[in-house]
C-alpha positions in Angstrom: 8.8 26.9 -12.6 8.2 23.7 -15.0 8.7 23.2 -18.7 5.6 23.0 -21.0 6.0 19.4 -21.0 5.0 19.3 -17.4 2.3 21.9 -17.5 -0.5 21.8 -15.1 -3.1 19.3 -16.7 -6.2 21.3 -15.8 -8.8 19.5 -18.1 -7.6 15.9 -17.0 -7.7 17.1 -13.4 -11.1 18.6 -13.6 -12.3 15.3 -15.2 -10.9 13.5 -12.3 -12.5 15.8 -9.9 -15.8 15.2 -11.6 -15.3 11.2 -11.4 -14.6 11.5 -7.7 -17.8 13.2 -6.9 -19.5 10.1 -7.7 -17.9 8.2 -4.7 -20.1 8.5 -1.4 -16.8 9.6 0.4 -16.2 12.8 -1.6 -19.8 13.8 -1.6 -19.9 17.1 -0.2 -16.2 17.2 0.4 -15.2 18.5 -3.1 -16.6 21.7 -4.6 -18.2 21.9 -8.0 -15.4 23.8 -10.0 -16.5 25.3 -13.3 -13.0 26.5 -13.9 -9.9 24.7 -12.4 -6.8 26.8 -12.0 -3.6 26.1 -9.8 -5.1 28.3 -6.8 -8.3 26.3 -6.5 -6.7 23.1 -7.0 -4.4 23.6 -3.9 -7.4 24.7 -2.1 -8.8 21.1 -2.3 -8.3 18.8 0.8 -5.8 16.2 0.6 -7.0 12.5 0.8 -5.2 10.6 3.6 -4.7 7.0 4.4 -6.9 7.4 7.4 -9.6 8.6 5.1 -9.5 5.6 2.9 -9.5 3.5 6.2 -12.7 5.3 7.1 -14.2 4.7 3.7 -13.8 0.7 3.9 -15.0 -1.0 2.0 -16.7 0.8 -0.8 -16.8 4.3 0.4 -14.7 5.5 -2.5 -16.5 3.4 -5.1 -17.3 5.8 -8.1 -18.9 3.1 -10.6 -21.7 0.5 -10.2 -20.2 -2.5 -8.5 -21.1 -4.5 -11.6 -18.3 -2.7 -13.4 -15.4 -3.8 -11.1 -13.0 -6.2 -12.3 -10.9 -6.8 -9.1 -11.0 -6.0 -5.3 -7.8 -5.5 -3.1 -6.5 -4.5 0.2 -3.2 -3.1 1.3 -0.9 -5.1 3.2 -1.6 -3.0 6.3 2.0 -2.6 7.3 0.9 0.9 8.8 -2.5 0.4 10.0 -5.8 -1.1 9.1 -5.8 -2.4 5.6 -7.0 0.0 2.8 -9.5 -1.0 0.2 -8.7 -0.8 -3.6 -10.6 -1.7 -6.7 -10.2 -1.7 -10.4 -12.1 -1.7 -13.7 -10.9 -3.6 -16.6 -9.9 -0.1 -17.9 -8.2 0.9 -14.7 -6.1 -2.2 -15.2 -5.2 -1.6 -18.6 -3.9 1.8 -17.7 -1.7 0.3 -14.9 -0.5 -2.6 -16.9 0.5 -0.3 -19.9 2.5 1.9 -17.9 4.0 -0.8 -15.8 5.4 -2.3 -18.9 7.4 1.0 -19.8 10.2 -0.2 -17.3 13.6 -1.0 -18.5 13.0 -4.7 -18.1 11.3 -4.5 -21.7 9.3 -7.7 -21.0 8.8 -9.8 -24.2 7.2 -13.2 -25.5 10.6 -14.9 -25.0 10.6 -14.1 -21.4 9.9 -16.4 -18.5 8.9 -14.5 -15.3 9.0 -16.0 -11.7 6.6 -14.0 -9.8 7.5 -14.1 -6.2 5.2 -11.4 -4.5 1.9 -12.5 -2.8 -0.9 -13.7 -4.9 -3.4 -12.2 -2.4 -5.2 -9.0 -1.8 -2.2 -6.8 -2.6 -1.9 -6.0 -6.2 1.7 -6.7 -6.8 1.6 -10.3 -8.3 -1.5 -9.4 -10.3 0.2 -6.6 -11.8 3.1 -8.5 -13.0 0.9 -11.5 -13.9 -1.4 -9.3 -16.1 1.6 -7.4 -17.7 3.4 -10.7 -18.6 0.3 -12.3 -20.0 -0.4 -9.0 -22.1 3.0 -9.4 -23.9 2.9 -13.4 -24.1 5.4 -14.1 -21.7 5.4 -17.5 -19.6 4.5 -17.1 -16.0 6.0 -19.0 -13.0 3.4 -18.2 -10.3 5.6 -18.9 -7.4 3.7 -16.7 -4.9 5.3 -15.5 -1.5 4.6 -15.8 2.3 3.6 -19.4 1.4 4.8 -22.5 3.2 4.8 -24.4 -0.1 7.4 -22.0 -1.6 10.7 -22.1 0.6 13.8 -20.6 -0.8 15.0 -24.2 -1.7 12.1 -24.5 -4.0 12.7 -21.1 -5.5 16.3 -21.9 -6.2 15.3 -25.2 -8.0 12.9 -23.3 -10.3 15.5 -20.6 -11.0 18.0 -23.4 -11.7 16.1 -25.8 -13.6 13.7 -23.5 -15.7 14.7 -20.8 -18.2 13.6 -18.0 -16.0 14.7 -14.7 -17.4 13.2 -12.1 -15.0 12.3 -12.5 -11.5 9.7 -10.0 -9.8 10.1 -9.8 -6.0 11.2 -7.7 -3.1 14.7 -6.5 -2.9 15.5 -8.6 0.2 14.2 -11.8 -1.7 17.2 -11.2 -4.1 19.6 -11.3 -1.0 18.0 -14.4 0.4 18.1 -16.4 -2.8 21.9 -15.6 -3.1 22.3 -16.7 0.4 20.5 -20.0 0.0 22.3 -20.6 -3.2 25.6 -20.5 -1.6 24.5 -22.6 1.2 23.5 -25.2 -1.4 26.6 -25.3 -3.1 25.6 -23.1 -6.2 27.2 -19.9 -7.4 24.6 -17.3 -8.1 26.8 -15.6 -10.7 27.2 -18.8 -12.6 24.5 -21.2 -11.9 21.5 -19.3 -13.1 22.6 -18.4 -16.7 19.1 -17.4 -18.2 18.3 -14.8 -15.5 18.9 -11.4 -17.0 16.8 -9.0 -14.7 15.5 -8.7 -11.1 12.5 -6.3 -10.9 11.9 -5.4 -7.5 9.2 -3.4 -5.3 7.8 -3.2 -1.9 10.5 -1.8 0.2 13.1 1.1 -0.3 16.3 0.0 -1.8 19.7 2.0 -1.3 22.3 2.3 -3.9 24.7 0.4 -1.7 22.4 -2.6 -1.4 21.5 -2.6 -5.0 25.1 -2.6 -6.0 25.7 -5.5 -3.7 22.9 -7.5 -5.0 24.1 -7.1 -8.6 27.7 -8.1 -7.7 26.4 -11.1 -5.8 24.4 -12.2 -8.9 27.5 -11.4 -11.4 26.0 -8.2 -12.8 22.6 -9.1 -13.4 20.6 -5.8 -13.1 18.2 -4.9 -10.4 15.6 -2.7 -11.5 13.1 -0.9 -9.2 9.3 -0.3 -9.9 7.6 2.0 -7.4 3.9 2.1 -6.6 1.2 1.1 -4.1 -1.8 -1.2 -3.9 -4.0 1.9 -3.9 -2.6 3.4 -7.2 -0.7 0.5 -9.1 2.6 1.5 -10.7 3.7 5.1 -10.1 7.3 5.0 -11.4 9.6 2.6 -13.5 13.3 2.7 -13.8 14.7 3.7 -17.5 18.0 2.1 -18.9 20.0 4.9 -17.1 18.9 3.5 -13.8 16.7 6.6 -13.0 13.2 6.1 -11.5 10.6 8.0 -14.0 7.1 9.0 -12.6 4.3 8.2 -14.9 3.4 11.9 -15.1 1.3 11.6 -18.1 -0.9 9.4 -16.2 -0.9 10.7 -12.9 -0.5 14.3 -11.3 2.2 14.5 -8.7 2.9 17.1 -6.0 5.4 17.6 -3.3 4.2 18.7 0.1 7.0 20.6 1.8 6.8 19.4 5.5 8.2 22.7 6.9 5.9 25.1 4.8 3.1 22.9 4.0 3.4 24.5 0.4 3.2 22.4 -2.7 5.3 22.0 -6.0 5.9 19.6 -8.8 9.4 19.3 -7.6 11.8 19.1 -4.8 11.7 17.0 -1.6 8.9 16.4 0.7 5.7 13.9 1.0 4.2 12.6 -2.2 0.9 13.7 -3.2 -0.9 11.7 -6.1 -3.9 12.3 -8.3 -4.5 9.4 -11.0 -5.7 11.2 -13.9 -7.8 8.2 -15.4 -8.9 6.2 -12.6 -12.6 5.1 -12.9 -13.6 2.7 -10.0 -11.7 4.5 -7.4 -10.8 8.0 -8.0 -8.3 9.7 -5.6 -8.0 13.3 -5.3 -4.7 14.8 -3.9 -3.9 11.3 -2.1 -1.0 11.8 0.4 1.1 8.3 0.1 2.9 9.3 3.4 6.2 8.6 1.2 9.2 11.0 1.3 10.6 11.6 -2.0 12.9 13.9 -4.0 11.3 14.8 -7.6 13.4 16.4 -10.4 12.5 17.8 -13.9 16.1 17.9 -15.1 16.5 16.1 -18.4 17.5 12.5 -18.4 20.1 10.7 -20.9 17.5 8.2 -21.7 15.3 11.0 -23.5 12.2 10.4 -21.6 10.4 13.6 -20.8 9.1 12.6 -17.7 10.3 13.8 -14.2 12.5 11.6 -12.0 12.2 10.6 -8.3 14.3 9.3 -5.5 12.2 7.5 -3.0 13.7 8.2 0.5 11.4 6.1 2.6 8.0 6.3 4.4 7.4 9.0 7.0 6.5 6.2 9.5 10.0 4.6 8.9 11.9 7.5 10.3 13.3 7.0 13.6 15.2 9.2 16.1 18.0 8.6 18.7 18.9 11.6 20.9 18.4 14.7 18.5 19.2 12.8 15.2 16.5 11.5 12.9 17.4 8.8 10.3 15.6 6.5 7.7 16.1 2.9 7.0 17.5 3.9 3.5 20.4 5.9 5.1 21.3 3.1 7.4 21.0 0.5 4.9 23.6 2.5 2.6 25.9 2.6 5.7 25.5 -1.1 6.3 26.1 -2.2 2.7 28.7 0.3 1.7 31.5 -2.0 2.4 29.8 -5.5 2.2 32.2 -6.8 -0.2 35.1 -6.4 2.6 32.9 -7.2 5.5 31.1 -10.2 4.0 27.8 -8.7 5.4 24.7 -10.6 4.5 21.8 -9.4 6.9 21.2 -6.6 9.2 18.6 -5.2 11.7 18.7 -2.2 14.2 16.5 -0.9 16.9 16.5 2.3 19.0 17.1 1.5 22.6 17.8 3.7 25.6 18.6 6.6 23.2 21.2 4.5 21.3 21.1 2.4 18.1 21.6 -1.2 18.6 22.4 -3.2 15.5 22.8 -7.0 14.8 24.5 -8.2 11.7 25.3 -11.6 10.0 28.7 -11.6 8.2 30.5 -14.4 6.4 34.1 -13.8 7.5 36.6 -15.2 9.8 37.2 -11.5 11.1 33.7 -10.7 12.7 35.2 -8.2 15.2 36.9 -6.2 12.4 33.8 -6.4 10.3 31.7 -5.0 13.4 34.2 -2.1 13.7 34.1 -1.2 10.2 30.3 -1.1 10.1 30.1 0.8 13.2 32.5 3.4 11.9 30.1 3.8 8.8 26.8 4.0 11.0 28.5 6.6 13.3 29.4 8.7 10.4 26.0 8.4 9.0 24.4 9.4 12.5 26.9 11.5 14.2 26.4 12.1 17.8 24.2 8.7 18.4 25.7 6.0 20.5 25.9 2.9 18.3 26.5 -0.9 19.1 27.0 -3.5 16.5 27.0 -7.3 17.4 27.5 -10.3 15.0 24.9 -13.1 15.4 24.1 -16.2 13.3 22.2 -16.3 10.2 19.4 -18.2 12.1 18.6 -15.1 13.9 17.3 -13.7 10.5 16.1 -16.7 8.4 15.4 -20.2 9.8 17.7 -22.9 8.3 14.6 -25.1 7.3 13.6 -22.4 4.8 16.9 -22.6 3.2 17.4 -26.1 2.8 14.0 -28.2 2.5 11.1 -28.2 0.0 7.8 -28.3 1.8 5.3 -30.7 0.6 1.8 -29.4 -0.7 -0.5 -29.5 2.4 -4.1 -30.5 1.7 -6.9 -31.5 4.3 -6.5 -35.3 5.2 -8.6 -37.6 7.1 -7.3 -41.1 6.9 -4.0 -42.1 8.1 -1.8 -45.3 8.1 -0.6 -47.1 11.5 2.7 -45.3 11.5 1.6 -42.0 10.8 1.0 -39.2 13.1 -2.5 -37.9 12.5 -1.8 -34.7 14.4 0.9 -33.6 11.9 -1.5 -32.6 9.3 -4.5 -30.5 10.1 -7.2 -28.4 8.2 -4.5 -25.5 7.9 
């Protein structure tokens, strides 16, 4: 079924199973296995997101709390946040595999980190990786009133930032804000060489559009989660490689319920060396396609296509579709339609979409995008309407820099003392 390079890692999985048995949640749920084979492994129960929520905050802690380095929580986009925690050795493992990606961070790089410095792990992951190779860090943060897009553009323009770590949509928003401010993304940010993105699915069409907007600067993907850290990174050939020497990956077929190490289905992950929070057969609820076919980059690691979360699949009539499928249709002709932003919803059995396009021919752009969506979801009624950019992003975020807000208690005669508060 698989080549010897991807053989079932019995000893490492047995050790992971033993570490997990020290966590209160797994006590009594996992058998004491003297000899681990594929059959007995597949009889072990899956760990699901609801299990992690039920174990909040420390039901999955498998080491003394004094050994922890950091505590985190997921963003909570699909329910109550999930706890996650790491020892120093856990972080060493995550950072070393994260640094394998095609960006090849080095001491000469300056890295703008535009993901949240909060309970999720993304900013801390890049911060630690960049520090470990001696790169300079610009800790820009995200979802902060002190970091509007105008300030991001100033930093990207005035500083020799070579790598930006962000969500894919940020790359689009920065290009739009740059155009609005009279700058050309492809010309006026000469130091930038790579965007490294994570946090949302990215279609091939949108990636190509982003790279074109920025004059060919590469957009590379890292794939992971707050619960696990980096799971896969892109090689120079543009393929996403799973770190299968550090984690064991299975694909669960949604139709049969069977498991394999390749194919399409729900991704199930077991970290092989996790200390603080061992996870056994953790169902990430992401739909993926895994292949063990050789890659031209020469890495003997499987590749993965991330198709989206199970929760992001919608239906209109009898047709199911994902965000990635629709995104591919929207951006396939972006150079001709002038498309910047889109959103869609299912309503009354139809798919209703709004777009913002930069063209004098909005009606023609709407028709072309409508045809692309209808070809993607045949049999579904589709409506496409052009709207202003303000419907997607407030003008204030594009054009002004917000002052740093601190608590203040004494005001001058002409100052509004209600304008600043403890928030």
